[in-house]
N, C-alpha and C positions, 0 to 999 in steps of 0.2 A: 648786686641786686638789692633793691630797697626792701624794707621789711614787710611790705604789703603787696609784693608782686608775685602772681601765680607763676609756677615753674613752666606752665604750658597754657597758652590761651584757650585751648580746647577743653580744659578741665571744667567739669560742672559739679555742683553740689545738689544733693537731694532736697527737694522742697519741704519734705517732712522735717528734715534737720533744721532748715531755716525757720520754719514755723515753731518748732519745739524750742529752739534757742531764743527766738524773739518773744514768744508768748509765755512759755513756762519759765525759762531762766531769767530773762530780762524782767518779766512780770513779777518775779519774786523780789526784785529790788524795789521797783515802784512803777506806777502807771506812767510817770514821766519818762523813765528809762525805756520802757516798752515803746512808747510813742516816739521817742527819739530814734530808736532802732528802726521802726517802721518808716519814719521820715528819711533816714539815711538810705534805706533800701529803695524807697520811691525815687530818690535822686539818682539811683543807679538803674532805674527802669523796672524795678520789681515792686509793682504797686499793690498787688494782692497775691502774696505768696500762696501757692497751692501745694498740698501734700504730695500730689502725684506728678508734679512737674520737676524739671531739673533747671538750674540757673547757673549762669557763668560764675565760676569761682572768683574771678577777678572782681565782678560786681560785689560779691559778698565780702571780699577782702577790702574793697574800697569803703564799704559800709562800716567794717571794723575800724578802719582808720578814722573815719568821721566820728564814730562813737568814742574812740580813744581820745581824739582831739577835743571833743565837746564835753565829755564826762570824765576825763582823766584816764590814763592807761591802766590804773589799778582796777578799773571796771572789767577789763579784759581778763585779768587774773581771777577775779571773783566769778566771772562768767565761765571761764574754763573749769573752775572748781565745781560748778553746778552741772556740767555736761553729763557725768555718769549717773546723775540722779534723775535727769529729765529726758535723756536721749534713748533711743533703741540701742541697747547695749548687750553684748554677750553676757550671760550670767550663770554659766554652768561650772563655776569654780568658787573658791572661797579663800584664796590666799593673795597676798600683795603681789608676788611675782606673776601669778596667773592674771591678775587684774591689770598689771602694767603691760603684759603681753597683749591683752585684749584691746588696748588702745588702737593698735594697728588694724586689727580685725574690724573694729567699729569704723575707723577712718576709711578703710577700703570699701566697706559697705555703702558709705554715704558720699563717695566721690567717684567720678568716672571720666573717661575721655582723655587719655594722655598721661603725662608724667605728673602724678598727683603727689608724689613723695611718700614718706613712710615714717613710722615710729618703730624703733628697735629697743628691746629690753635685754639686758644681760645681768645675771646675778653675779655679784662680785664679793659676796660675803654673807655671813649670817645677818639677816635683816638689813641688807644693803644691796642696791642694784644701780645700774646706769641705764638711763633712757636717752637714746639719741633721737632727736627730732629733725628729720630731714624733710621739711615741708615749708610752705610759704606762710604759715600762721605766725603771728608775732610772739616774741618771747613771753610776755606776761600771760597770754592765753595758754600757751603750752605748759608753763610752770603751774598755773592753776589747775589745768586738766590733770597733770601728773599727780599733784597733791590731792585733788579730789578723789582720784581712783585709789591712791595709796591709803588715804584715810578711810575709804569705804571698806577696805579689806584688812586693815591693820588690826592687830589685837587691841582689845579695849584699853590696855595700859600703855599703848605705844604713843609716842610723840612723833609725828611725821615731819621730817625736815628735808627740804630740797636745796641743793647747792649746785650752781652752775660750775662745771668742772672742765669743759673742753677748751681747746685752743681756738675754736671758731665760734662765732655767734651771729645770729641773724641781725642783731643790732648794729653789727659792724659790716653788714652787707654780705655775709656768708650765707650758705644754704643750710647749714647744720648748727644745731646747739646740742650740747650734751649736759645732762643733769645727773648728779648722784642723788639717790633717794635713800634716806635712812628711816627705818620704822621700828 
């Protein structure tokens, strides 16, 4: 499987999520980046994203690929890092493990219609955990998302470090990437 292919063609993403990512997250970088994201979405038939609509995940992933190609893949990492700050996110906790577990809850809220994939967190030590990403989003986006969540809930003195540790990776055509998170 290529790194930008939905697991299931029936999967959709919530329009509010699309708008938030394009307007709030991409807009934080620059107007040029926001406009490039809107152009990439328009090329996929999403010309005026609406908060109360649902859009094909594959169109969204195609726009991600265009953004990565045009603006460099590191933009997806930085975009992922912004998600917990701009998206509708569970917030009834205050620890890194709870935050990392919440990624899947937020993901499930904002996708529907078939095999959307998942995020799994497992604590493996004091201030260490593993996040398994079984979803069609590219590695840089997932890595940034995990780092952004961990940084949001980490102690003030903590340095958050993410290391790819699994035997499989989306970059290599697999469906799963695993990251060890230290904080």
